[in-house]
C-alpha positions as CSV (number, residue, x, y, z in Angstrom):
1,M,200.8,-85.5,100.6
2,A,202.4,-87.8,98.1
3,R,200.2,-90.7,96.9
4,G,203.3,-92.9,97.3
5,E,203.3,-92.5,101.1
6,V,199.7,-93.7,101.2
7,L,200.4,-96.7,99.0
8,S,203.5,-97.5,101.0
9,A,201.5,-97.4,104.2
10,Y,198.9,-99.7,102.7
11,R,201.4,-102.2,101.4
12,A,203.2,-102.2,104.8
13,L,199.9,-103.1,106.5
14,L,199.3,-105.9,104.0
15,R,202.9,-107.2,104.5
16,A,202.4,-107.2,108.3
17,T,199.2,-109.2,108.1
18,R,200.7,-111.7,105.6
19,K,203.6,-112.3,107.9
20,S,201.5,-112.5,111.1
21,F,198.7,-114.6,109.7
22,A,200.6,-116.8,107.3
23,G,198.7,-120.0,106.6
24,D,195.4,-118.6,108.0
25,T,193.3,-117.8,104.9
26,T,190.3,-116.6,107.0
27,M,192.4,-114.0,108.8
28,L,194.4,-113.0,105.7
29,N,191.2,-112.3,103.8
30,A,189.5,-110.6,106.7
31,S,192.5,-108.4,107.5
32,A,193.0,-107.4,103.8
33,A,189.3,-106.5,103.5
34,E,189.4,-104.4,106.7
35,I,192.6,-102.6,105.5
36,R,191.1,-101.8,102.1
37,K,187.8,-100.7,103.7
38,K,189.6,-98.2,106.1
39,F,191.7,-96.8,103.2
40,E,188.6,-96.5,101.0
41,E,186.7,-94.7,103.8
42,N,189.4,-92.1,103.9
43,R,190.0,-91.7,100.2
44,Q,188.4,-88.2,100.0
45,V,190.4,-86.8,102.9
46,T,192.4,-83.8,101.7
47,S,193.6,-82.1,104.8
48,E,197.4,-82.6,105.1
49,A,197.1,-82.8,108.9
50,E,194.4,-85.5,108.7
51,I,196.3,-87.5,106.0
52,Q,199.4,-87.4,108.2
53,R,197.4,-88.6,111.2
54,H,196.0,-91.5,109.2
55,L,199.5,-92.4,108.0
56,E,200.8,-92.4,111.5
57,E,198.0,-94.6,112.6
58,A,198.7,-97.0,109.7
59,C,202.3,-97.1,110.7
60,E,201.5,-97.8,114.3
61,A,199.1,-100.5,113.3
62,S,201.6,-102.1,111.0
63,H,204.2,-102.1,113.8
64,F,201.6,-103.6,116.3
65,I,200.6,-106.4,113.9
66,S,204.2,-107.3,113.2
67,T,205.4,-107.2,116.8
68,M,202.5,-108.0,119.0
69,I,200.4,-110.6,117.2
70,V,201.6,-114.2,117.2
71,Q,199.4,-116.8,115.6
72,A,198.8,-119.9,117.6
73,K,198.6,-123.1,115.6
74,L,196.8,-126.3,116.4
75,N,199.3,-129.2,116.9
76,D,198.9,-132.9,116.5
77,R,198.1,-133.4,120.1
78,G,195.0,-131.1,119.9
79,G,196.6,-128.2,121.8
80,Y,197.9,-124.9,120.4
81,E,201.5,-123.9,119.9
82,V,202.9,-120.4,119.8
83,K,206.2,-119.8,118.2
84,P,207.2,-116.1,118.6
85,D,209.9,-114.6,116.4
86,K,212.7,-112.4,117.4
87,V,210.6,-109.3,116.7
88,H,208.3,-110.4,119.6
89,A,211.1,-110.3,122.2
90,G,210.1,-108.5,125.3
91,A,206.3,-108.6,124.4
92,T,203.8,-109.9,127.0
93,L,202.2,-113.1,125.8
94,E,198.4,-113.2,126.3
95,V,197.0,-116.6,125.7
96,P,193.3,-116.7,124.7
97,S,191.0,-119.0,126.7
98,E,189.8,-122.3,125.2
99,E,186.4,-120.7,125.0
100,M,187.7,-117.8,122.9
101,L,189.4,-120.2,120.6
102,R,186.3,-122.3,120.1
103,K,184.3,-119.2,119.3
104,S,186.8,-118.1,116.7
105,G,187.2,-121.5,115.0
């Protein structure tokens, strides 16, 4: 398995999180740390089949982050606004409860 494929998957995940969590430093840092942790955990994997499985999972995760996550932003009125992009067309919107938002903030 080419090292380049692994690095490409790693960078694709980072790009997806940078786009989805733009402006949210906490989520950007947490997601980058989690991505790095997962790749480090699997650094010693040598089985081609297992490497391929991990690459497919990374590709799926990147796609999910890019197309299924929309960051809500607090507006001037104290509510949250969601502005989905074209890539989110057809996705089902799940709005978190106020309680969940308070816990995460």
